[in-house]
C-alpha positions as CSV (number, residue, x, y, z in Angstrom):
1,M,19.4,33.9,-5.3
2,S,19.4,32.1,-8.7
3,A,18.0,29.1,-9.8
4,E,21.1,27.1,-9.9
5,T,22.2,28.3,-6.4
6,E,18.7,27.2,-4.9
7,A,18.8,23.8,-6.6
8,A,22.2,23.2,-5.2
9,G,21.3,24.3,-1.9
10,L,18.3,21.3,-2.1
11,A,20.8,18.8,-3.3
12,D,22.9,19.3,-0.5
13,E,20.3,19.5,1.9
14,F,18.9,16.2,0.8
15,P,21.9,13.8,-0.6
16,G,20.4,11.8,-3.5
17,W,17.7,14.1,-4.6
18,E,18.4,16.5,-7.6
19,A,16.4,19.7,-8.3
20,W,15.7,22.1,-10.8
21,R,13.3,24.7,-11.9
22,G,11.3,23.7,-14.9
23,V,10.2,25.9,-18.1
24,D,6.7,25.5,-16.5
25,R,8.3,27.9,-13.5
26,L,7.6,25.1,-11.1
27,W,10.2,23.6,-9.3
28,H,10.8,19.8,-9.6
29,A,13.0,17.2,-7.4
30,R,13.8,13.6,-8.2
31,V,15.4,10.8,-6.2
32,R,18.5,9.7,-8.5
33,G,18.5,6.3,-10.0
34,A,15.0,5.3,-8.4
35,V,12.9,2.7,-10.1
36,P,10.2,3.4,-10.3
37,A,11.1,7.0,-10.5
38,V,10.7,9.3,-7.6
39,M,9.5,12.6,-8.4
40,V,7.9,15.8,-6.4
41,H,7.1,19.2,-7.3
42,G,6.5,22.9,-5.8
43,E,5.7,26.3,-6.4
44,D,9.2,27.5,-5.1
45,P,12.2,26.0,-3.3
46,D,10.5,26.2,0.0
47,D,7.5,24.4,-1.2
48,L,9.6,21.8,-2.9
49,R,11.7,21.5,0.4
50,D,8.6,20.8,2.2
51,Q,7.4,18.1,-0.6
52,I,10.8,16.4,-0.5
53,I,10.2,16.2,3.7
54,R,6.7,15.0,3.6
55,Y,8.0,12.2,0.7
56,E,10.7,11.0,3.0
57,R,8.7,10.9,6.1
58,L,6.1,8.8,4.1
59,A,8.5,6.6,2.9
60,S,10.3,6.2,6.2
61,Y,6.7,5.4,7.7
62,E,6.1,2.8,5.0
63,Q,9.4,1.0,5.5
64,E,9.1,0.9,9.1
65,K,5.6,-0.7,8.6
66,R,6.7,-3.3,6.4
67,A,9.5,-4.2,9.1
68,I,7.0,-4.7,11.7
69,E,4.6,-7.0,9.3
70,R,7.7,-9.1,8.2
71,S,8.7,-9.4,12.0
72,R,5.0,-10.5,12.9
73,G,5.1,-13.2,10.2
74,S,2.7,-11.6,8.0
75,P,3.3,-10.6,4.5
76,H,0.4,-8.2,4.4
77,G,0.0,-7.3,8.0
78,T,-3.5,-8.8,8.3
79,H,-3.5,-10.6,11.7
80,A,-7.2,-11.1,12.4
81,P,-8.5,-14.7,13.0
82,E,-9.8,-16.3,9.8
83,D,-13.5,-16.4,9.8
84,P,-14.7,-19.9,9.5
85,E,-17.6,-19.0,7.3
86,R,-15.1,-17.5,4.8
87,S,-12.8,-20.6,4.7
88,R,-15.5,-22.9,3.7
89,G,-16.6,-20.9,0.7
90,G,-19.8,-19.7,0.0
91,P,-22.0,-16.6,1.3
92,P,-21.6,-15.8,5.0
93,G,-24.5,-17.6,6.6
94,A,-25.0,-20.2,4.0
95,H,-23.4,-23.0,6.2
96,A,-25.6,-22.1,9.0
97,A,-28.5,-22.7,7.3
98,E,-27.2,-26.1,6.0
99,Q,-26.7,-26.9,9.7
100,S,-30.4,-26.3,10.7
101,R,-31.1,-28.4,7.6
102,G,-29.2,-31.2,8.8
103,G,-25.9,-30.6,6.9
104,P,-25.3,-30.0,3.1
105,P,-26.7,-31.7,0.4
106,G,-25.8,-35.5,0.2
107,A,-24.9,-35.7,3.7
108,G,-26.8,-37.9,6.2
109,A,-30.0,-39.6,4.9
110,P,-30.0,-40.4,1.0
111,D,-32.0,-38.4,-1.2
112,R,-35.5,-40.3,-1.6
113,T,-36.1,-39.0,-5.1
114,E,-36.5,-41.9,-7.7
115,S,-35.1,-41.4,-11.2
116,P,-37.4,-42.6,-14.0
């Protein structure tokens, strides 16, 4: 089968994709009009077909994942409760040390240091 026939077969099998055999003797395919560009490469038409399928499965998975995250109301998919130590700033455990000393500096009893 000729390269043109193989490329046409891939284009028929995967609408929106175009395929060709490069001067490097590798097969290449891209999604027409995709921004950013989407390209896959293979050693032969069968390998290229596998790469297109792999890309489409991964893209479908990512799309489903984003839809689930949006439905949960989280832009990044992070649903763990917020760590109170992190929300107060400083390294973890720093606030526990302040509490054992009676709070942060300036809280509670006034500083007894006299100025010159």
